[in-house]
C-alpha positions as CSV (number, residue, x, y, z in Angstrom):
1,M,74.1,-17.9,-40.7
2,L,74.0,-14.1,-40.8
3,L,77.1,-12.2,-41.5
4,P,77.7,-8.9,-39.8
5,A,77.2,-5.9,-42.1
6,V,80.3,-3.8,-42.7
7,I,79.4,-0.2,-42.3
8,A,81.7,2.3,-44.0
9,T,83.1,4.5,-41.3
10,P,86.1,6.9,-41.5
11,Q,88.2,4.3,-39.8
12,N,87.6,1.5,-42.3
13,R,86.9,3.5,-45.5
14,R,89.6,3.0,-48.2
15,P,90.8,6.0,-50.1
16,P,89.8,6.1,-53.7
17,G,92.4,4.3,-55.9
18,L,93.8,5.5,-59.2
19,I,91.7,3.8,-61.9
20,R,93.7,4.9,-64.9
21,D,97.0,6.3,-65.7
22,T,96.8,10.1,-66.1
23,D,98.4,10.1,-69.6
24,T,96.0,7.5,-70.8
25,A,93.0,9.3,-69.3
26,E,94.1,12.5,-70.9
27,G,94.8,11.0,-74.3
28,K,98.6,11.5,-74.1
29,E,99.6,7.9,-74.3
30,D,102.8,7.1,-75.9
31,A,102.5,6.2,-79.6
32,E,104.8,3.3,-79.2
33,A,102.7,1.9,-76.3
34,V,99.7,1.6,-78.7
35,K,100.2,-1.6,-80.5
36,P,98.6,-2.2,-83.9
37,K,96.1,-5.0,-83.9
38,E,97.3,-8.4,-85.0
39,Y,96.1,-9.6,-88.5
40,N,92.8,-11.4,-87.8
41,P,90.3,-11.9,-90.7
42,V,87.7,-13.4,-88.4
43,E,87.6,-10.3,-86.2
44,A,87.6,-8.2,-89.3
45,E,84.6,-10.0,-90.6
46,K,82.8,-9.8,-87.2
47,N,83.3,-6.0,-87.2
48,L,82.1,-5.7,-90.8
49,Q,78.9,-7.6,-89.9
50,V,78.3,-5.4,-86.8
51,G,79.0,-2.3,-88.9
52,N,76.4,-3.5,-91.4
53,Y,73.9,-3.9,-88.6
54,Y,74.5,-0.3,-87.5
55,L,74.4,1.0,-91.0
56,K,71.0,-0.6,-91.6
57,G,69.8,1.1,-88.4
58,K,71.2,4.4,-89.7
59,N,73.7,4.7,-86.8
60,Y,76.4,5.8,-89.2
61,D,78.9,6.8,-86.5
62,A,78.9,3.4,-84.9
63,A,79.1,1.7,-88.3
64,I,82.1,3.8,-89.3
65,M,83.9,2.9,-86.0
66,R,83.3,-0.8,-86.7
67,Y,84.5,-0.6,-90.3
68,L,87.6,1.2,-89.2
69,E,88.2,-1.5,-86.6
70,A,87.7,-4.2,-89.3
71,L,90.5,-2.5,-91.3
72,E,92.8,-2.5,-88.3
73,Y,92.4,-6.3,-88.2
74,Q,92.7,-6.7,-91.9
75,P,94.2,-3.7,-93.7
76,D,93.4,-5.1,-97.2
77,F,89.8,-5.9,-96.6
78,V,88.0,-4.7,-99.7
79,K,84.5,-5.1,-98.3
80,A,85.4,-2.9,-95.2
81,F,86.8,-0.2,-97.5
82,D,83.7,-0.2,-99.6
83,A,81.4,-0.2,-96.5
84,L,83.4,2.6,-94.9
85,A,83.2,4.8,-97.9
86,R,79.5,4.3,-98.2
87,A,78.9,4.9,-94.5
88,Y,80.8,8.2,-94.7
89,E,78.7,9.1,-97.7
90,K,75.5,8.4,-96.0
91,N,76.7,10.4,-93.0
92,K,77.3,13.3,-95.4
93,Q,81.1,13.2,-94.8
94,F,81.9,13.3,-98.5
95,D,85.5,14.4,-98.1
96,K,86.2,11.4,-95.8
97,A,84.4,9.0,-98.2
98,A,86.6,10.3,-101.0
99,D,89.7,9.9,-98.9
100,V,88.8,6.2,-98.3
101,C,88.4,5.7,-102.0
102,R,91.8,7.4,-102.7
103,D,93.4,5.3,-100.0
104,F,92.0,2.1,-101.4
105,L,93.2,3.0,-105.0
106,R,96.6,4.0,-103.7
107,K,97.0,0.7,-101.9
108,N,95.3,-1.5,-104.5
109,P,95.6,0.0,-108.0
110,D,95.3,-3.4,-109.7
111,S,92.3,-4.6,-107.7
112,P,89.3,-5.9,-109.6
113,K,87.2,-3.4,-107.5
114,A,89.4,-0.4,-108.5
115,E,86.9,0.7,-111.2
116,D,84.1,0.6,-108.6
117,F,86.1,2.8,-106.3
118,K,87.0,5.2,-109.1
119,S,83.4,5.7,-110.1
120,L,82.4,6.2,-106.5
121,L,85.2,8.7,-106.1
122,K,84.0,10.7,-109.2
123,R,80.5,10.8,-107.8
124,L,81.8,12.0,-104.4
125,E,83.9,14.7,-105.9
126,K,80.8,16.2,-107.5
127,K,79.1,16.6,-104.1
């Protein structure tokens, strides 16, 4: 059975609808409306792995975004801090890499990895 084709004419054409809220589209969304991500180590690990894939492919911006997202899901994720600092370093964003190291050391001064971050920070500060 053949169905009749609907031809868009001025009589049956719908006006375009609003796809997004203007404030959201313009980046003026309310800070309270943006909810932090719920703690989820599985999602954090997935983002870390995808970030590692991008890092190997030298897509540093994509890797950085994934590592940042991993830290949203798990703010104490040492591997994500380390990977993020190294991705910033490879992307020649030495100040941001140093900031990641400082942030880690401020949040985790007694971590077994603190010495690694201190040495990375010293190296970054020389660049």
